[in-house]
C-alpha positions as CSV (number, residue, x, y, z in Angstrom):
1,M,6.0,-4.5,23.6
2,R,9.0,-3.0,22.0
3,P,9.3,-3.2,18.2
4,L,10.9,-6.3,16.8
5,T,13.6,-6.3,14.1
6,L,12.8,-7.5,10.6
7,D,14.9,-10.6,10.8
8,R,14.8,-14.3,12.0
9,Q,14.9,-13.3,15.6
10,G,12.0,-10.9,15.1
11,I,10.0,-13.5,13.3
12,L,10.7,-16.1,16.1
13,A,9.5,-13.6,18.7
14,A,6.4,-12.7,16.7
15,H,5.6,-16.4,16.2
16,E,5.7,-17.1,19.9
17,L,3.2,-14.3,20.4
18,I,0.7,-15.2,17.6
19,R,1.0,-19.0,17.8
20,P,-2.1,-19.4,20.1
21,H,-4.2,-17.5,17.5
22,I,-3.1,-19.1,14.2
23,R,-3.1,-22.6,12.6
24,R,0.0,-24.5,11.7
25,T,-1.2,-25.2,8.2
26,P,-0.3,-28.6,6.6
27,V,2.0,-29.3,3.7
28,V,1.4,-32.0,1.1
29,S,4.1,-33.6,-1.0
30,V,3.3,-34.6,-4.6
31,E,5.2,-35.4,-7.8
32,G,5.3,-32.5,-10.2
33,K,4.4,-34.9,-13.0
34,D,1.2,-35.8,-11.1
35,L,0.1,-32.2,-11.8
36,D,1.5,-32.1,-15.3
37,A,4.1,-29.7,-14.1
38,G,7.4,-31.6,-14.6
39,D,9.8,-34.2,-13.1
40,F,10.5,-32.7,-9.7
41,Q,9.4,-33.0,-6.1
42,L,6.7,-30.5,-5.1
43,T,5.7,-29.4,-1.6
44,L,2.5,-27.4,-1.3
45,K,2.1,-25.2,1.8
46,L,-1.7,-25.2,2.2
47,E,-2.2,-21.8,3.7
48,L,-5.7,-21.6,2.3
49,L,-6.5,-23.7,5.4
50,Q,-5.4,-20.8,7.7
51,H,-8.0,-18.9,9.8
52,A,-9.8,-16.5,7.5
53,G,-8.7,-18.5,4.5
54,A,-5.3,-17.0,3.8
55,F,-1.8,-16.2,5.3
56,K,-3.1,-12.7,6.1
57,A,-4.3,-13.9,9.5
58,R,-0.7,-14.1,10.6
59,G,0.0,-10.4,9.9
60,A,-3.3,-9.4,11.3
61,F,-2.7,-11.1,14.7
62,A,0.9,-9.7,14.7
63,N,-0.4,-6.2,14.4
64,L,-3.1,-6.6,17.0
65,T,-0.8,-8.2,19.5
66,L,2.5,-6.3,18.9
67,R,1.0,-2.8,18.8
68,E,-1.0,-0.8,21.3
69,V,-4.6,-0.7,20.0
70,P,-6.7,2.4,21.0
71,R,-10.2,2.3,22.2
72,A,-11.4,3.3,18.7
73,G,-10.1,-0.1,17.5
74,V,-8.5,-0.8,14.1
75,V,-9.0,0.2,10.5
76,A,-7.8,-1.6,7.4
77,A,-8.0,-1.3,3.6
78,S,-8.0,-4.5,1.6
79,G,-8.7,-6.1,-1.7
80,G,-10.5,-8.7,0.4
81,N,-8.3,-11.2,2.2
82,H,-6.5,-8.8,4.5
83,G,-9.9,-7.4,5.5
84,V,-11.2,-10.8,6.2
85,A,-8.2,-11.5,8.4
86,V,-8.3,-8.3,10.3
87,A,-12.1,-8.7,10.9
88,F,-11.5,-12.2,12.2
89,A,-8.6,-11.3,14.4
90,A,-10.4,-8.3,15.8
91,R,-13.5,-10.4,16.7
92,R,-11.3,-13.0,18.4
93,L,-9.6,-10.3,20.5
94,G,-12.7,-8.2,21.2
95,I,-11.5,-5.2,19.2
96,P,-13.7,-2.9,17.0
97,A,-12.8,-3.0,13.3
98,K,-13.7,-0.9,10.3
99,I,-12.7,-2.4,6.9
100,F,-12.6,-0.6,3.5
101,V,-12.7,-2.7,0.3
102,P,-13.1,-1.8,-3.3
103,R,-16.1,-2.9,-5.5
104,I,-13.9,-5.6,-7.1
105,S,-13.7,-7.5,-3.9
106,S,-15.3,-10.9,-4.3
107,P,-18.8,-11.6,-2.7
108,A,-17.2,-14.4,-0.7
109,K,-14.7,-12.1,1.0
110,I,-17.3,-9.4,1.6
111,E,-19.6,-11.9,3.2
112,R,-16.8,-13.2,5.5
113,I,-15.9,-9.7,6.7
114,R,-19.5,-8.9,7.5
115,G,-19.9,-12.3,9.2
116,D,-17.1,-11.4,11.6
117,G,-18.9,-8.3,12.7
118,A,-16.7,-5.6,11.2
119,D,-18.0,-2.3,10.0
120,L,-17.6,-2.7,6.3
121,V,-17.4,0.0,3.6
122,V,-17.4,-1.1,0.0
123,G,-16.4,1.6,-2.5
124,G,-13.9,2.7,-5.1
125,D,-12.5,0.8,-8.1
126,S,-9.3,-0.5,-6.6
127,Y,-7.3,-1.3,-3.5
128,A,-5.7,2.1,-3.7
129,D,-9.1,3.8,-3.4
130,A,-9.9,1.7,-0.3
131,L,-6.5,2.7,1.2
132,V,-7.2,6.4,0.8
133,A,-10.6,6.0,2.4
134,S,-9.1,4.1,5.3
135,E,-6.4,6.6,5.9
136,E,-9.0,9.4,6.0
137,W,-11.0,7.4,8.5
138,A,-8.0,6.7,10.7
139,K,-7.3,10.5,11.0
140,R,-10.9,11.2,11.9
141,S,-11.4,8.3,14.3
142,E,-7.9,7.8,15.7
143,A,-8.3,4.1,15.0
144,L,-5.1,2.1,14.5
145,P,-4.3,1.6,10.8
146,V,-3.4,-2.0,10.0
147,H,-1.6,-2.0,6.6
148,A,-2.0,-5.1,4.4
149,F,1.7,-5.3,3.5
150,D,3.7,-2.1,4.1
151,Q,4.1,-2.4,7.9
152,E,6.8,-4.1,10.0
153,E,4.4,-6.1,12.2
154,T,2.6,-7.3,9.1
155,I,5.9,-8.5,7.5
156,L,6.9,-10.2,10.8
157,G,3.6,-12.1,10.9
158,Q,3.8,-13.2,7.4
159,G,7.3,-14.4,8.0
160,T,6.1,-17.0,10.4
161,L,4.9,-19.0,7.4
162,G,8.5,-19.3,6.3
163,L,9.5,-20.5,9.8
164,E,6.8,-23.1,9.7
165,L,7.5,-24.3,6.2
166,E,11.2,-24.8,6.9
167,S,10.5,-27.0,9.9
168,Q,7.9,-29.0,7.9
169,A,9.9,-29.3,4.6
170,P,13.6,-28.5,5.3
171,E,14.6,-30.1,2.0
172,V,13.0,-27.3,-0.2
173,E,15.5,-25.7,-2.5
174,T,13.3,-23.4,-4.5
175,L,10.2,-21.6,-3.1
176,L,7.5,-19.9,-5.2
177,V,5.4,-17.2,-3.6
178,A,2.7,-14.9,-5.2
179,V,3.3,-11.1,-5.0
180,G,0.8,-8.3,-4.5
181,G,2.2,-5.6,-2.2
182,G,5.0,-8.0,-1.2
183,G,4.1,-8.6,2.5
184,L,4.2,-12.4,2.3
185,L,7.3,-12.7,0.1
186,S,9.3,-10.1,2.1
187,G,8.4,-11.9,5.3
188,V,9.4,-15.3,3.9
189,A,12.6,-13.6,2.5
190,A,13.4,-12.2,6.0
191,W,13.2,-15.7,7.3
192,Y,15.1,-17.6,4.6
193,G,17.4,-15.0,3.2
194,R,19.3,-16.6,0.4
195,R,19.2,-20.1,1.9
196,V,16.6,-21.1,-0.7
197,R,16.0,-19.8,-4.2
198,L,13.0,-17.4,-3.8
199,I,10.8,-16.7,-6.9
200,G,8.1,-14.1,-6.9
201,V,5.1,-14.7,-9.1
202,E,2.7,-11.9,-10.2
203,P,0.0,-11.3,-12.9
204,E,1.1,-9.6,-16.1
205,A,-1.7,-7.1,-15.4
206,A,-0.4,-6.2,-11.9
207,P,3.4,-6.3,-12.1
208,T,4.2,-4.3,-8.9
209,L,7.5,-6.0,-8.1
210,T,8.6,-6.2,-11.7
211,R,8.1,-2.5,-12.2
212,A,9.9,-1.7,-8.9
213,L,12.9,-3.7,-9.8
214,Q,13.1,-2.1,-13.2
215,A,12.9,1.4,-11.7
216,G,15.1,0.6,-8.7
217,R,12.4,1.7,-6.3
218,P,8.6,1.3,-5.7
219,V,6.6,2.9,-8.5
220,D,3.0,2.8,-9.7
221,A,2.2,-0.3,-11.8
222,E,-0.8,-1.4,-13.8
223,V,-3.8,-2.6,-11.8
224,G,-5.7,-5.5,-13.3
225,S,-6.0,-9.3,-13.6
226,I,-8.5,-11.9,-12.4
227,A,-6.4,-11.8,-9.2
228,A,-6.9,-8.1,-8.7
229,D,-8.7,-8.5,-5.4
230,S,-5.6,-10.1,-3.9
231,L,-2.5,-9.3,-6.1
232,A,-3.1,-5.8,-7.4
233,P,-2.1,-2.9,-5.2
234,R,-0.8,0.1,-7.1
235,R,2.8,-0.4,-6.0
236,I,5.1,-2.6,-3.9
237,G,5.5,-1.6,-0.3
238,E,8.4,0.7,0.7
239,R,9.3,-1.5,3.6
240,N,9.0,-4.6,1.6
241,F,11.1,-3.6,-1.4
242,P,14.6,-3.6,0.1
243,I,14.1,-7.1,1.5
244,L,12.8,-8.3,-1.9
245,R,15.5,-6.7,-3.9
246,E,18.2,-8.3,-1.7
247,N,16.8,-11.8,-1.5
248,V,14.5,-12.7,-4.5
249,A,16.2,-14.5,-7.3
250,Q,13.6,-14.2,-10.0
251,V,10.2,-12.7,-10.7
252,V,7.7,-14.4,-13.1
253,L,4.7,-12.8,-14.8
254,L,1.6,-14.8,-15.7
255,T,-1.4,-14.3,-17.9
256,D,-4.9,-14.6,-16.6
257,D,-5.4,-17.8,-18.7
258,E,-2.4,-19.4,-17.0
259,I,-3.7,-18.6,-13.6
260,R,-7.1,-20.0,-14.5
261,A,-5.5,-23.2,-15.8
262,A,-3.7,-23.6,-12.4
263,Q,-7.0,-23.2,-10.5
264,R,-8.5,-25.9,-12.7
265,K,-5.5,-28.2,-12.2
266,L,-5.5,-27.9,-8.4
267,W,-9.2,-28.7,-8.4
268,E,-9.1,-31.6,-10.8
269,R,-6.0,-33.3,-9.3
270,L,-6.1,-32.4,-5.6
271,R,-9.7,-31.1,-5.1
272,L,-8.3,-27.8,-3.8
273,V,-10.7,-24.8,-4.3
274,V,-8.3,-21.9,-4.6
275,E,-8.9,-18.3,-5.6
276,P,-6.9,-16.9,-8.5
277,G,-4.3,-15.2,-6.3
278,G,-3.8,-18.4,-4.4
279,A,-3.1,-20.4,-7.5
280,A,-0.7,-18.0,-9.1
281,A,2.5,-19.4,-7.6
282,F,1.7,-22.9,-8.9
283,A,0.7,-21.5,-12.2
284,A,4.3,-20.5,-12.8
285,L,5.3,-24.2,-12.8
286,L,2.3,-25.4,-14.8
287,A,2.8,-22.8,-17.5
288,G,6.5,-23.6,-17.7
289,K,7.6,-20.1,-16.7
290,V,9.8,-21.8,-14.0
291,R,11.5,-25.1,-15.0
292,P,13.0,-26.9,-12.1
293,R,15.8,-29.4,-12.8
294,P,14.8,-33.1,-12.6
295,G,14.5,-34.2,-9.0
296,E,14.7,-30.6,-7.6
297,R,12.7,-30.0,-4.4
298,V,10.3,-27.1,-5.0
299,G,7.9,-25.5,-2.5
300,V,4.8,-23.5,-3.4
301,V,2.6,-21.4,-1.1
302,I,-1.1,-22.0,-1.9
303,S,-3.0,-19.3,-0.1
304,G,-6.4,-17.9,-0.7
305,G,-9.5,-20.0,-0.3
306,N,-12.1,-17.3,-0.1
307,T,-14.0,-18.2,-3.2
308,T,-17.3,-20.0,-3.8
309,A,-16.2,-21.1,-7.3
310,V,-15.6,-24.7,-8.3
311,D,-16.6,-24.4,-12.0
312,F,-13.5,-22.7,-13.4
313,G,-15.0,-21.6,-16.7
314,R,-15.6,-25.0,-18.2
């Protein structure tokens, strides 16, 4: 299939192709005050209910269906969720997969990758280490590299979340999305453009988009935070950055304590078990880093359910 453009038409075409393989995840509407977040209307896109526990399944299936996969199969580097998604998609499509993750990857994610039958390699201290190892393997094996965020097909796949959300909640005026390498936010931005106010949310200890915007280009940032296994690549993606710079209205930084508080609140009030990266976007509201006007209609992507924790440090 010929390459698709990174725009609404490309996302529509990608969605038609991957739709048989993904879930149309639900939305839930709540009052912000019910979550102690303020007097506004809140729509949560529950992408933690997606196959493989996160939005990453969208980009994984887009890569495996839009690109020609060699007999050697695919290879991916991941902090965890992308690896889970690629392993899941590869098993569903009967494709060999080799996944590299760093030692910080959570046991829940490692278990899910192994459970889907992928050849798993755990090593290195960060996502960047896993990426180097995966690139070396790709050269030796001729397997197809499936990048977690800096790849056109990945962005198109993630953009299908925006397509779905707009049809489910067309009233949303402001949308909060967590940022790691920028794959999800750039895909959503490619769909919405400036028709909603897009806010990126990232940990203080992993400010990839913040540093890139300050420098005017992708640069290395700090790598840390309790969300390091999902929101802490070394830098924002080269393909993602121009889309983000053009369309994102604001970027918010959060402390680990603010992210933990959001995890607890989502569990206590909605009984949602969400990993730190999945709770980050909501944390911006709970911490008061984003203050919607009264009655404003706000959307939040909740993605990342690959955790076994329900006792959030209490």
